[in-house]
C-alpha positions as CSV (number, residue, x, y, z in Angstrom):
1,X,133.6,138.6,185.6
2,X,136.3,136.4,183.9
3,X,137.4,136.8,180.2
4,X,136.3,134.2,178.0
5,X,139.8,132.8,177.3
6,X,139.8,131.9,180.8
7,X,137.1,129.2,180.5
8,X,138.8,126.3,180.2
9,X,141.1,127.1,183.1
10,X,138.3,128.7,185.3
11,X,136.8,125.1,184.5
12,X,139.4,122.8,185.5
13,X,139.7,124.9,188.8
14,X,135.9,124.3,189.5
15,X,135.9,121.0,188.4
16,X,139.1,119.8,190.1
17,X,138.3,121.2,193.6
18,X,134.7,119.8,193.5
19,X,136.1,116.4,192.6
20,X,139.0,116.3,195.0
21,X,136.6,117.5,197.5
22,X,134.6,115.0,197.5
23,X,137.4,112.1,196.9
24,X,139.3,113.3,199.5
25,X,136.4,113.6,202.0
26,X,135.3,110.1,201.1
27,X,138.7,108.6,201.3
28,X,139.4,110.9,204.8
29,X,136.0,109.1,206.6
30,X,136.9,105.3,205.3
31,X,140.4,105.9,206.7
32,X,139.7,107.9,210.2
33,X,136.0,107.6,210.4
34,X,134.1,110.8,212.2
35,X,137.2,111.5,214.6
36,X,137.8,114.7,216.4
37,X,140.4,115.8,213.8
38,X,138.1,114.3,210.7
39,X,137.9,118.0,209.2
40,X,141.5,119.1,209.7
41,X,142.5,115.6,208.2
42,X,140.1,116.4,205.3
43,X,141.0,119.7,204.8
44,X,144.6,118.7,204.8
45,X,144.0,116.0,202.6
46,X,141.6,118.1,199.9
47,X,144.5,120.9,199.6
48,X,147.1,118.5,198.9
49,X,144.9,116.8,196.5
50,X,143.8,120.0,194.6
51,X,147.1,120.7,193.9
52,X,147.7,118.0,192.2
53,X,144.2,117.3,190.7
54,X,144.1,121.1,189.1
55,X,147.1,120.8,186.7
56,X,146.6,117.1,186.0
57,X,142.5,118.1,184.8
58,X,144.3,121.1,182.5
59,X,146.2,118.3,180.8
60,X,143.9,115.8,180.6
61,X,140.5,117.7,179.9
62,X,141.6,118.4,176.0
63,X,142.9,114.6,175.7
64,X,139.4,113.6,177.3
65,X,137.8,115.9,174.7
66,X,139.2,114.5,171.8
67,X,138.5,111.0,172.9
68,X,134.9,111.6,173.5
69,X,134.8,113.6,169.9
70,X,136.0,110.2,168.7
71,X,133.3,108.0,170.5
72,X,130.4,109.8,169.7
73,X,128.8,109.8,166.7
74,X,128.2,112.9,164.6
75,X,125.0,114.3,163.1
């Protein structure tokens, strides 16, 4: 188990990994179709995207939380 203080970073790691996996898979499929090297191309694209997505999520998530808080009515 991870300590609670790492929850935001772990959330960002998992979210960025899943989203970059999905988006890079769609982009790779649209670009190459189901070619013989699809999985290798997708994996390379995904890892590159994840390296960018993870730090971006860590920076953007707090800003997004503030924006959502400002847009949602308080009870």
